[in-house]
N, C-alpha and C positions, 0 to 999 in steps of 0.2 A: 408360612401362617399368618393370614390377616382377617382380624374378627370382621365383620359383616353385620349388617343391620337385621340381616335373615337368621343367623345362628348366635344373637346375644340374648342371653337369659341375665347374666348378673348387670345392676345396674350400680350408677354411683356411690348409693348409699352402702352395698355389702363393700365395694371396693374402698371406700373409705375407711370402714370399721375394720377391715384386712389389714390395710395399711399401717392403721394408729397401732391398733395391737403389735404390729411386729415392730414399730418405732419404739414403743415404750419399754421392750423386753429384748429387743435385737443385741445388745451390749451387755444385758446383766442376767441373763436366763442361760445359762451352760451347762449342758451335762459333760461331765468327765469322759463318755463314752463315745456321743454324739453330738457335744456341743451344741448349735443353735436349733438343731430337731427340733425341739421340743415346743422352744416360742415360733418357728416357723410353721408346725402344725397347728399347733394354738390358732395362729394367725390366719391360717385357710378355713377356719372352721366356718364362720359366716356365709362364705363362698360354696364350702362344699354341701353345707346343711340345704343351701338355696339349688345346688344342682343336682345332688341324688338325694331321693325322697325316699329310699328305702333302707333299713337297719345294716342291710349286706355292703349295699354299694357304698354308703356312707362309712361303713368300718373299713371297708377297703383300700378307701381313697384316703382316712387318716392314716392307715399304715403305710401307705406310700409315702407319706410326707415325714415319716418318724425315722428316714435312713440318714446317715451323716450328713451335715451340712454346716457350712460356716464360712462367713465371708463379712465383708464389713457391711455394719448397719447402714448406714443412708445411701449410698450406690447400690446395698444388695439390694434397694427397695424395687429395681427394674428385673431383678430376678424373680422377685413375687409377682410381678405384672405379668411376666411373660408365662410364669406357670400357670395362675389362675387366667389367662388366657387359652393354655393348652388342656387345663380341666374342664374349662366350657366347653373347647372342641370334641372333647373326648365324651362328654356326657351328651351331648347333641346327637354325636352319630354313633354312639352305644358301641365304640369299640375299644373292645378289651385291648387288643395288641400295643396301643398307645400309652400302655401303662408304664414300660418300661422305657419309652421314649420320654416320658415325661421327667421320672427319674434322672436320667442320663442328660438331660438337656438343662435340669436344673445343676446336678452335680458338675457338670462341664463348667459351667457359665460361674460357678462360686469363685473361683481364683482367680480369672482375669479380671471379674469386677472387682475381688478385693483389691488387687494392685492400683485399679484407677483410684479408688474409694480411700485407701491408704494415703496416696500420693497427694489427691487435690485436697480431700476433708481435714485429713489428718496433720500433714507437711504444709499445707500453704492455708486452707482457711481458717483453721483455727489459732494460728500462730499471728496472723494477719488481725485477727478478731481481738485477741490477748493484746497486742504490740498498740492498739488505738486507744485502750482508755490505761495503759501504764502510767503514763504521765498523772491522771488522777488519781490512781493508787498511791502514787509516789507523794504526791500533795496530800494525801489523807482524807480524801473524797471516798464516799462510800461507792459512786458510782464506777469507779476501779473495780470494784467488785461484783456489782449486780449487773453493769450493764454488758460485761463478755457473756455473761450465762445466757441475758433475755437476748443478745443480738444473735449469739450462735445457734440458739436454741430454735430461734426465728427461720435463720438460712438453712439451719439442716433440715428445719421439717416442710419449707417451701421446698428446695432440692430432691428430698424422700418421696414426696406426695407426687412430684412431677415426675419423675422418673419410674415409680410404679404406675400412672395413668399412662405414659409414654410405652413401659414395657408392654402392658394390657392393649394397647392398641396398634402398635406393629408388628407384635408377634416376634416368633424366636428365629426368624429368616432373618429380618431387618437386624436385631441384635449381633449375629452370627456374622455379617457381613460388614458390620462398624468394627468390631473387635479383630476382624481379619484385615482389616483396612490400616495402612503403616500409618496414618494420621492421627489416630488413639496411641502409637506408642511415643509420638512425640509430643502428644498431651500430657501425658501422664511423664516424661523427661521435664517439658519443659513445669509443670507442677513442683515436681522432688528440688527440680535448681533453684524455682521461687521459695520452697520452704527450706532451704539452705540458707538462701540471701536471709531470708526473715529471723531466722535464729542465729546466724553470726552476728545480725543487727542488734538484735535483742541481748545478747551477749555483751557485745565491745557497750551498750548502752547502760547497762543495769546491773552488769557484774563489777564490784570494785574490791579489789583485793591491793594494797598496799604495805609496805614493809619501812617501821621507821629506823631499821638497823642503821648503824653509819660503821666507816672504817677510818682507825685513829690516825692521822698524819701527824710526825711529829712537826712542831713550832708552824704549824699551818692549820686551816679548818679541816673538821673531819670531813670526808667524803660521805654521802648519803648513797645507800646500796640502790634505795628507788631511782635516783639520778643514772646510774650506772645503768641499768635493769631498761630504763625508760631510753637511754642514748641507743640502744642494740635492738630493741623492738618494744615500740610502745604498748601497753596493755600485756605484756609477755605474762605476768603472773594471771591473770584473768584467763589468758590465752590456756595456760598450763593447768589451770582448774579444771575449767571447762572440756579438755581433753582425759585428763584423767579422770574424770566422773563419766564422761561417755566410753571410754575405755573399761571401765569397770561394768557400765550398765551393758556394754557389747558382750561382754565374758558371763556376768553373771546374771545376766538378765533385769529388768527394772524393778529394784529393790530400792523403793522411794524411801522408805522409813529409814533402811539403811542407812543411804545416801544424806539425808536431812540429819540424822543423829551424829554421824561422823564429822559432819561439816560444823556443826554445833561446838561438839566437843573439841574440835582441832582450833576452830576460834577461839573458844573461851582459853584453852591451853596456850595458843601461840601468843595473844595479847598478855597473860599474866607473867611471860616471859620477854615481852616487848620483841617478840620476832614479826606479828603481823599486828 
């Protein structure tokens, strides 16, 4: 299904408004029962009001988009664009048999698209954006705090809107062919590897864990424990700290406040006793 000029009802105004509502609430408005269904339905309102002029058809369309939905917020814009194109086609043809197909396509796409978004947006774009301005933060410059937010917001808005428009333009068949192509798997794996490299580089560059402990040697200079550790594996304590936090979060989930609290307490105690 590819939209043509003959069956277009939706203008860029409705498309842009729909995408912006989704962008603002995709990661913050979740229902425990249906996750992102509420914000997805809300984002479709400008489009559905244009397509369905009677109370009954509008109500049915709104209910259709209150079903369970969950995907990555930025890449998920392409699902929104495809859904808008399908709703437009359904309104033009007045074919109620397409209702189930719209829900099925939307639900079927949310998982694969989430994998793409998590791998590229969260595992690659965000770490790179933060890493670019970490030197400013270390030097005490406010740019280190402000610029990553501005840059990431700009990049994510550009990607999200572009994907929404492309999803609306190409329709469902093109995205299904893309997902079935082996190249998309290579893209996800490449982005994941890049993200791991970035996280490793950040850990090695900006985590600093040293010990002042010494091993006394009779009739000789004491041996520094840190020198022994560095001779085995440089950065061993930093690596150990990263993996301890990683395995904890993998097992218990992203409990960031607990992790930060434990790090703070351990740092103070270890410093008082001369361990770190």
